[in-house]
N, C-alpha and C positions, 0 to 999 in steps of 0.2 A: 786939565783932562785931555787924554790923548784920543783922537778920533780913530774909530776903527775903520779900516779901508773896505770897500765893497769886496765881497767874497772872503771876508775875514773869517766867516764861520759863526754859527749860532752859539756854539759852545765857547768860544773866546768872547763873544759878546756878553754871555752870561758872566763869565769870569771877571771881565773888565767892569760890568755893571755892579757885581758884588763887591769888588774892590772899591768902587766909588761910594757905595752905600756904607761900607765899613769906615772909610775916611770921614764921611760926614758924621756917622754916629759918634765915632771917637772924638772928633773935633767939638762935639756938643757934650762930651763926657756922659753919654747915655749908655746904660748897661744893655747887653743883649737881652736880658730878661724884661726890661722895661720896654724895649723896642718890640719885643714879641707880644707883650700885653696890648699895645697900641694896635696892632693888626689881628688881635685875637689868635695868636699863635704862640708857639713854644720858643724858649731860648734856644734850642737845638735847630729849629726851623730857620731862625735868624742866621745861625752859624752857617747852615747849608746854603742859605741864600748868598751870603757873603763870600763863600767859596765858589760860587758858580756851579753847585751840584744839583740844584733843582730849577725847574721852570719858575717864571715870575708871573703873577698876577698884576696887571697894571694898577688896579685899585690899592693892593698892598703897598706897591712901591709909591704911589701917589701919597698914601697916608704917611708913609716913613719919611718921604721928602718933607712933607708938612711938619712932622715932628722935629725934623733936623733943621728946621728954619728955612726951608725953600718952598715957600707957599706960591711962589710964581717966578718968573724971569726966565732967560734963555737956558740957564743950566738945567733948570727943571724940565723944561721942554725937550732938551737934548737927551736927558735921561729917560724920560718916558718914551721917547722915540726909540731909543736903545732897547727898552722892554719889548716893543713890538717886533723888532728885528731879532731879538735874542730868541724869541718863541718860534721862529720860522724852522721848518724841518729842513735838513740837509738832504742832499741827493741819496745818501745811503739808507734813509729810512725806507725806500722801496725795497730794500733787502732785510726788513725787519724779520722775516721768516727764517733767516739763516745767520742773523747777527746778534750775538749775545748782548744784553743791555749794558753790561759792564764795558764792553768794547766800543760802544757807541760814543762814550766820551772820548775815547782815543782818536775815533775817526774825525771828530770835530776839531781836536788839537791838531792832527796831522794835517788837515785840509788848511789850517790857518798858520801853521808854523812857517818861519823863514829858514830855519835850518834844523834838520833831524840828524843827531849823531847816534849810531846804533852799534852795538856789538853783539854778535851772535856766535854761538858755540856749536850747536848741533845741526842746524839748518841754515840755508841761505836766507836772508831777511825776505819777509813777505813782499816788499816793494821791488825786490830784485828777481823774484822767481818767475820762471816761465810757465806756461799753463800746463805742460806735462808734468813738471816737477810739483806744482800745487796739487794737481790731481792725484798724484801718487801719495802725497803727504796725508790728504784728507781720506783717501781710501785706506790707508794703513792705520792711521790713528783713529778713525771712527768707522770700523767695518760694518757697522749696522746702518750707515747712512745709504739712502737710496741713491741711484745714479743721477737723478734729476736735481737732487739737493746737493750733491758733489758739484754739479755743474754750475748751480747758483753760487756756491761758494767760491768757485774758480773765476766765475764772471765778476764777483765782487772785488776780488783781489786784482784782477786785470784791470778793473775800472779805476782803482786806486792808483795803479801805476801811471795813469795819465798825468798825474801831478808831475811826473818827472819828464816824461816824454813830450809833453805839449808845452814845457817851458813856462808854465804859469804858477807852479807849485814851489815847494821849498827846495833847498839844496839838500842832498843826502850824502853824508859822509859815514861810510860803513866800514867797520872792521870786521872780518869774518875769520874765525878760526879755521886753520887748514883742515881740521877734521871734518868739517861741513862740506868741504870740496871732495873729500876722499870717501865719504859715506855713500854708498851705492843705492841712493834712494830711487826706487822705480826701476833699477836695472841700468845696463851700459847706455842704452839709447836715450833713455831720459836724462841721465847725468851728462851726456854729450850735448843733448839740447840745452841743458841749463848752463854748462860751461860756455857754450857759444853764446847764450843770451847775456852772460855776465861780461864777455869780451865786448859785445856790442854796446851794452849800457855803460861800460867804462869809458866810451868815447864821448858820452853826452857831458856838456859843460855843467849840468846840475848833479853830476855823481862823482864822488871821490870814493875810490874802492881800495882797501888794503887788506892784506892777509897777514894774521898772526901765524908764522910757520911753526911746524913741529919743532924744528931744531933749536928754536929759542928756549924751549923748556918751560918752567914754571914762569908765570907772568902776572901782571896786575889784575887780570880778569878773573881772579879766582871765585868771585861771588856770583858768576853767571851772567846771562844775557840782560841787557838793559838798553834803554834809549834815553836821550836827553833832547827835549824839544825846546827851541827858542823861537820867540814871536817878534814881529816887527814892532809891536806896540810897546812902548818903554814902560807902560803901568804893569805889564804882565811879567812875572817871574818866570825863569826857566822851570820846566817841569821834567821829573824823571819818571820813566814809565817802566814798571816791572810787571810782567805778565805771569800769572799763575794758571793752574789747571782750569779753575772755575771762577776766577776773578782776576783783578788787577790792582795794583797799588799806583798812586799818583803822588809823588813827592815834590813839594815845592818850598820847603823850608830852606833857607839860605845854607845852613850848615850841611843838611843832606845833599842838596844839589852840589855844593862844592866838592864833597867827598867823591861823588860820582864823576864829576868833571876831571878831578885829578887822576882817577883811574883811567878815564877816556884819553887823556893827554899822554899818559904813559903808554897805553896801548898804541896810540898813533906813533909815538916816537920809536917804539921797539918793534913794531910790525914792518913788513916789506913796504917800500915806497909804492906809489901808485904805478910806475913804470915796471918795477920789479914784480908787482902783483899781476900785471898784464903778461909778463913773461912766464910767470908760474902757470897761469891759466892756459897759455898757449902750449907749454910743455906737457901738462896733464892731458890736454886733448891730442897732442902729437903721439903720446905714449899709450893712449887707450887702445 
């Protein structure tokens, strides 16, 4: 069993705990239905627990461990301690008033990732947005939002970016379609501020930035924006994140992840190098 490092995030702890419970259940040849019956729950709840999609009750996990042959010993104590850690709230829960439930899962994964690879088509990725640019996007996409709610959303996005600037978070490798740099979000002054922000962030050792130029024509990213998150814990698979208007998909099946990784590799090979990207950003700024 792989230990979760401090700061690994409650979401990752839930996923890791779920994977351990699945390993133990399968090792005993016990069905999800039988496991659910043992804790007065449904088969679908066992499935959600093993995927780390729900919070855990320590009593339920204790009963399952006994069912799986772990009535005592250090592994049982480690897993029960993991339950307590997995149920702790992340810092982002203080933004619940502006944070959709489906995005909280991503926040936990983002916080715990070692590497985030992302491809964006229409906008600059959230982790690379300056405040003015974020504010313009929220105001345009959700015109009914009050000013104070917009500011809360901007503050949340800014807080997320500390993962990169404080050197304690994941490495971000971003491929941005040139269209996102040319789209005049918020007007010329906002775009200038955003481009200058990208130039600044591109200097950070935790950021690799590439642009897919117009001149390349059709490319591998035809399916649209996506992210792939990788974690330091060997027990955890890579996760593909696909954001939709009112929900998100999280793919972790090996075949699905491999397909997206192949697309990401092709995008990185075909895009401008980080140095060429920096030169493009500086050229756009110069010609504004």
